[in-house]
C-alpha positions in Angstrom: 0.0 0.0 0.0 2.8 2.5 0.7 5.1 1.1 -2.0 8.0 0.0 0.2 10.2 -2.8 -1.0 11.0 -6.0 0.9 14.6 -5.0 1.3 13.7 -1.7 3.1 11.1 -3.3 5.4 13.6 -6.0 6.5 16.3 -3.4 7.1 13.9 -1.3 9.2 12.8 -4.5 11.1 16.3 -5.5 12.0 17.4 -1.9 12.9 14.4 -1.5 15.2 15.0 -4.8 16.9 18.7 -3.9 17.4 17.8 -0.5 18.9 15.1 -2.1 21.2 17.7 -4.6 22.5 20.3 -1.9 23.1 17.7 0.3 25.0 16.7 -2.7 27.1 20.3 -3.4 28.0 20.8 0.3 28.9 17.9 0.0 31.3 19.1 -3.3 32.7 16.2 -5.2 31.2 18.5 -8.1 30.5 16.0 -10.9 29.9 14.0 -8.8 27.4 17.3 -7.9 25.6 18.4 -11.6 25.4 15.0 -12.6 24.1 15.1 -10.0 21.4 18.7 -10.9 20.5 17.8 -14.5 20.2 14.7 -13.9 18.1 16.7 -11.7 15.7 18.9 -14.6 14.8 15.8 -16.0 13.1 15.8 -13.0 10.8 19.2 -13.6 9.3 17.8 -16.1 6.7 14.8 -14.0 5.5 17.1 -10.9 5.4 19.6 -12.7 3.2 16.8 -13.7 0.8 16.1 -10.0 0.0 19.8 -8.9 0.0 20.1 -7.6 3.6 23.4 -8.9 5.1 22.8 -8.3 8.9 24.3 -11.4 10.5 27.3 -9.6 12.1 25.2 -6.8 13.7 22.7 -9.4 15.0 25.4 -11.7 16.4 27.2 -8.7 17.9 24.0 -7.6 19.8 23.4 -11.2 20.9 27.0 -11.3 22.2 26.4 -8.1 24.1 23.2 -9.5 25.6 25.0 -12.7 26.7 27.8 -10.6 28.2 25.4 -8.6 30.3 23.9 -11.9 31.4 27.3 -13.0 32.7 27.9 -15.5 29.9 31.5 -14.4 29.3 32.9 -17.3 27.4 29.9 -17.6 25.0 30.0 -13.8 24.3 33.7 -13.8 23.6 33.4 -16.9 21.4 30.7 -15.2 19.3 32.7 -12.0 18.9 35.9 -14.0 17.9 33.9 -15.8 15.3 32.8 -12.5 13.8 36.4 -11.4 13.2 36.4 -12.1 9.5 37.4 -9.2 7.2 35.6 -10.5 4.2 32.4 -11.1 6.2 32.6 -7.6 7.8 33.1 -6.0 4.4 29.8 -7.2 2.9 27.5 -6.1 5.7 24.4 -4.0 5.0 24.5 -2.8 8.6 28.2 -1.8 8.9 30.3 -3.1 11.9 33.8 -1.8 12.0 36.6 -4.3 12.6 38.5 -1.9 14.9 35.5 -1.6 17.2 35.0 -5.4 17.2 38.7 -6.0 18.0 38.7 -3.5 20.8 35.6 -5.0 22.3 37.1 -8.5 22.2 40.2 -7.3 23.8 38.3 -5.6 26.6 36.2 -8.7 27.3 39.1 -11.1 27.1 40.9 -8.9 29.7 37.9 -8.9 32.0 37.6 -12.6 31.8 41.3 -13.0 32.3 41.6 -15.5 29.4 44.9 -14.1 28.1 47.8 -12.0 29.4 47.9 -8.3 29.0 50.8 -8.1 26.5 49.1 -10.7 24.3 45.8 -8.8 24.4 47.6 -5.7 23.3 49.4 -7.4 20.4 46.4 -9.5 19.3 43.5 -7.2 19.6 44.2 -3.6 20.7 47.1 -2.6 18.4 45.3 -4.2 15.4 42.2 -2.3 16.3 44.2 1.0 16.1 45.7 -0.1 12.8 42.2 -0.8 11.4 41.3 2.9 12.0 43.9 3.7 9.2 44.8 7.1 10.8 41.2 8.2 11.4 41.0 10.0 14.8 37.5 11.6 14.7 34.1 9.9 15.0 32.2 7.4 17.0 34.3 4.3 16.0 37.8 5.8 16.8 36.4 7.2 20.0 35.2 3.7 21.1 38.5 2.1 20.2 40.6 4.7 22.0 38.2 4.5 25.0 38.5 0.7 25.2 42.3 0.8 24.9 42.5 3.5 27.7 40.2 1.5 30.0 42.2 -1.7 29.5 45.4 0.1 30.4 43.7 1.7 33.4 42.5 -1.7 34.6 46.1 -3.0 34.4 47.3 -0.1 36.5 44.7 -0.6 39.1 44.9 -4.4 39.2 45.5 -5.3 42.9 47.6 -8.3 41.9 49.8 -6.1 39.8 50.3 -3.6 42.6 51.0 -6.5 45.0 53.6 -7.9 42.6 55.3 -4.6 42.2 55.6 -4.2 46.0 56.9 -7.7 46.3 59.6 -7.2 43.7 60.7 -3.9 45.4 60.9 -5.7 48.7 62.9 -8.5 47.3 65.4 -6.1 45.6 65.7 -4.2 48.8 66.4 -7.3 50.9 69.0 -8.5 48.4 70.7 -5.1 48.4 70.8 -5.1 52.2 72.2 -8.7 52.1 75.0 -7.6 49.7 75.8 -4.6 51.9 75.9 -6.9 54.9 78.4 -9.3 53.2 80.6 -6.4 52.2 80.7 -5.3 55.8 81.6 -8.9 56.9 84.4 -9.0 54.3 85.8 -5.7 55.6 85.7 -7.0 59.2 86.9 -10.6 58.5 90.0 -11.6 60.4 91.4 -14.2 58.1 91.6 -14.9 54.3 89.5 -18.0 54.7 86.6 -16.0 56.1 87.0 -13.3 53.5 86.9 -15.9 50.7 83.8 -17.5 52.1 82.1 -14.1 52.5 83.1 -13.1 49.0 81.5 -16.3 47.6 78.3 -15.6 49.5 78.4 -12.0 48.4 78.8 -13.0 44.8 75.8 -15.2 44.9 73.7 -12.4 46.6 74.9 -10.0 43.9 73.8 -12.4 41.2 70.3 -12.7 42.7 70.2 -8.9 43.3 70.9 -8.3 39.6 68.1 -10.7 38.5 65.7 -9.1 41.0 66.5 -5.6 39.8 66.1 -6.6 36.2 62.7 -8.1 36.9 61.7 -5.1 38.9 62.8 -2.7 36.1 60.9 -4.8 33.5 57.8 -4.6 35.6 58.2 -0.8 36.2 58.7 -0.3 32.4 55.6 -2.3 31.7 53.5 -0.2 34.1 55.0 3.1 32.7 53.9 2.0 29.2 50.4 1.3 30.5 50.3 4.7 32.1 51.5 6.4 28.9 49.0 4.5 26.7 46.2 5.2 29.2 46.7 8.9 29.3 47.1 9.2 25.6 44.1 7.1 24.7 41.8 8.9 27.2 42.7 12.2 25.5 42.3 10.7 22.0 38.8 9.4 23.0 37.8 12.8 24.4 39.0 14.5 21.2 37.4 11.9 18.9 33.7 12.2 20.0 31.4 13.3 22.8 30.3 9.7 23.6 32.9 9.2 26.4 33.1 12.6 28.0 33.1 10.9 31.4 36.8 10.0 30.6 37.7 13.6 31.5 37.3 12.8 35.2 39.3 9.6 35.2 42.0 11.2 33.0 42.3 14.2 35.3 42.6 12.0 38.4 45.3 9.9 36.8 47.2 12.9 35.5 47.1 14.7 38.8 48.2 11.6 40.6 51.3 11.3 38.3 51.9 15.0 37.9 55.5 14.8 39.0 56.5 12.1 36.4 58.0 13.3 33.2 56.6 10.3 31.3 53.0 11.3 32.2 53.4 14.9 31.3 55.1 13.9 28.0 52.1 11.8 27.1 49.6 14.5 28.1 51.4 17.2 26.1 50.9 15.2 22.8 47.1 15.4 22.7 45.8 17.8 25.4 45.4 20.7 23.1 43.3 18.6 20.7 40.6 18.1 23.4 37.9 20.8 23.5 38.3 22.8 26.8 34.6 22.4 27.6 35.2 18.7 28.5 37.5 19.9 31.4 35.5 23.0 32.4 33.3 21.1 35.0 36.6 20.1 36.7 37.8 23.7 37.1 37.7 23.6 40.9 40.0 20.5 41.0 42.3 21.8 38.3 42.6 25.3 39.8 43.5 23.9 43.2 46.7 22.3 41.7 48.0 25.6 40.2 51.5 26.6 41.4 53.7 29.4 40.2 56.6 27.2 38.9 58.1 26.4 35.5 57.8 22.6 35.7 56.1 21.0 32.7 53.0 19.9 34.6 52.3 23.5 35.6 52.8 24.8 32.1 50.3 22.3 30.7 47.9 23.0 33.5 48.3 26.8 33.1 47.6 26.6 29.4 44.5 24.4 29.9 43.0 26.7 32.5 43.7 29.7 30.2 41.8 27.9 27.4 38.9 27.2 29.7 38.7 30.8 30.9 39.0 32.2 27.4 36.5 29.8 25.7 34.1 29.3 28.6 34.5 32.4 30.7 31.6 31.9 33.1 32.8 28.4 33.9 36.4 29.4 34.8 36.8 33.1 35.6 35.1 32.9 39.0 37.6 30.4 40.3 40.5 32.5 39.0 39.1 35.6 40.7 38.7 33.7 44.0 42.3 32.4 43.8 43.8 35.8 42.9 41.9 37.8 45.5 41.4 35.4 48.4 43.3 35.8 51.6 45.9 33.2 52.5 48.5 32.4 55.1 51.9 34.0 54.1 53.6 31.0 55.8 51.8 28.5 53.5 54.2 28.4 50.5 51.8 26.3 48.5 48.9 28.8 49.0 51.1 31.8 48.2 52.4 30.0 45.0 48.8 29.2 44.0 47.7 32.8 44.5 50.7 34.1 42.4 49.7 31.6 39.6 46.1 32.7 39.5 47.2 36.4 39.6 49.3 35.7 36.4 46.2 34.2 34.7 44.2 37.3 35.8 46.8 39.6 34.3 46.7 37.7 31.0 42.9 37.7 30.9 43.0 41.5 31.2 45.3 41.9 28.2 43.7 39.4 25.8 41.3 41.2 23.5 38.9 38.2 23.5 38.6 38.1 27.2 39.3 41.6 28.5 35.7 42.9 28.4 34.2 39.8 30.1 37.0 39.6 32.7 36.5 43.3 33.6 32.8 42.7 34.0 33.2 39.6 36.1 36.0 41.1 38.2 34.1 44.4 38.9 30.8 42.8 39.8 32.6 40.3 42.0 34.3 43.2 43.8 30.8 44.7 44.5 29.6 41.4 45.7 32.5 41.1 48.1 31.9 44.7 49.4 28.2 43.8 50.1 29.3 40.6 51.8 31.7 42.5 54.1 29.3 45.4 54.8 28.4 45.5 58.5 26.0 47.5 60.6 24.9 46.1 63.9 22.0 48.4 64.1 20.5 47.6 60.7 21.7 44.1 60.0 19.9 41.7 62.3 18.6 38.1 61.6 15.2 38.1 59.9 15.1 41.8 59.0 14.4 43.1 55.5 16.6 46.0 54.4 15.9 48.3 51.5 18.7 48.5 49.0 18.6 52.3 49.3 19.9 51.9 52.9 23.0 49.8 51.8 25.7 51.7 49.8 27.3 48.3 48.7 24.0 47.0 47.5 23.3 50.2 45.6 26.8 50.0 43.9 26.2 46.3 42.9 22.7 47.2 41.5 24.2 50.1 39.5 27.0 47.9 38.1 24.4 45.9 36.2 23.7 48.8 33.9 27.2 48.8 32.7 28.3 45.2 33.0 26.1 42.4 31.6 27.1 39.3 33.5 25.0 36.2 34.0 23.9 35.4 37.6 26.8 33.6 39.3 24.3 31.0 40.7 22.8 30.1 37.3 23.6 26.8 35.7 25.0 27.7 32.2 25.2 25.0 29.6 28.7 24.5 28.1 28.6 25.8 24.5 30.3 23.6 21.9 30.5 26.7 19.5 31.9 28.9 22.4 29.0 31.4 21.9 27.7 32.8 25.2 26.1 35.9 23.8 22.6 34.7 24.4 23.1 33.8 28.0 20.7 35.8 30.2 22.3 38.5 32.3 21.4 40.4 35.4 19.3 43.5 34.9 18.6 44.6 38.4 18.0 43.6 42.0 14.7 43.5 43.8 14.3 46.5 46.1 14.7 44.7 49.4 17.2 42.1 50.8 16.8 39.9 53.8 19.3 39.1 56.6 19.7 35.4 57.2 20.8 33.7 60.4 24.4 33.0 61.0 27.6 34.4 62.6 28.4 36.5 59.5 24.7 37.6 59.0 24.6 36.7 55.3 22.4 38.8 53.0 19.8 37.3 50.7 19.3 39.3 47.5 17.3 38.5 44.4 18.5 39.3 41.0 16.2 39.7 38.0 17.6 38.3 34.8 17.1 39.6 31.2 14.9 36.6 30.6 12.6 37.6 33.5 13.7 34.8 35.8 14.5 35.5 39.5 17.7 34.3 41.0 18.1 34.2 44.8 21.6 34.7 46.0 23.2 34.3 49.4 26.0 36.8 49.9 28.3 36.1 52.8 31.9 36.4 53.8 
């Protein structure tokens, strides 16, 4: 009746079933997903009759459903059977081999069926080669993500951490033993004793050399996992928006290893390729690690924070203002260094044409907010009272500043803009005529700002 061919109807039928199964898995409806995946296998024959090659996509979804059910071996076996380049090439519903290989590698790792180095050589590196240099899009993002997660799991593996500590302890014990024998040789009273101690010392040195070689091999392996982990997390973040949660894990790992040259070298390769909006939600954590030094980590962090403040000013400038203008203990060298670093960023924001106007607006309104927070009058400001703005010089100044500086309410949730355009964000027009005094030692003021969109924004101003 609607003049649709058999090929199109079969294709829509399969795609709808695949989507339904994926949605069921996402909502943890595992039995429904497995039932759908099983029923789809019956569609392979009818689809082939009308020229729709969908067996790989159907078996892949069935393998995913089995995996979620805990059937690890069956799922991995199905995926390995699909790794046939000629079969993958002729599919109507395309399935990338790189994505398939990375998925197999991840699941083989979780099931502990093969050693880490074999998984890398057999699955993960071939998956990267299959991308043929492509770095943007859903498929490369998934491959980079799986590689990073695999390396991260190896770093966090309790058995691996325990082995590393065991090897360090063995090496230390052997080094102490060699030192002990050298002391005995020096104190020996006869040549016979010296010769015996030299023989024992030689054996201990042989074992020490073997232990140190094994320890160094293990350390080198973990360093390679760390490098690959950091690089692939960044590549996944740069490739697509499907794994933006990687930003948190990447930042934690980078900050943990911030003093290691290898980690900073890995980060420096790809950090500037990742959109700054993916790190903007972590501005508090990143800003807290700023220091006024010339080490590589601080240079990378400084540049990243500058990008966040320049491209997403309302997600980064407030933290910089607080850091540059907050009080700190002069005896706390770290706090002083952090303040100096934020002051440098502040100075640079003032000079950049792209940020100077916004920074001036944020900085000036913040100064008025701070003046209002610190304004005291024991006669007027009492808990529960309502005060007219006319009776507060600081409130009047803040209110007047909105005529000149159009800034969004600091308490408003602003969506991160992929195109870096914040020109349509609502800004504060005025304050309501009265403010209230809340309870507390500092007697915070409650003011209400009216936005250009007509919305009201209650704000608690306190020291």
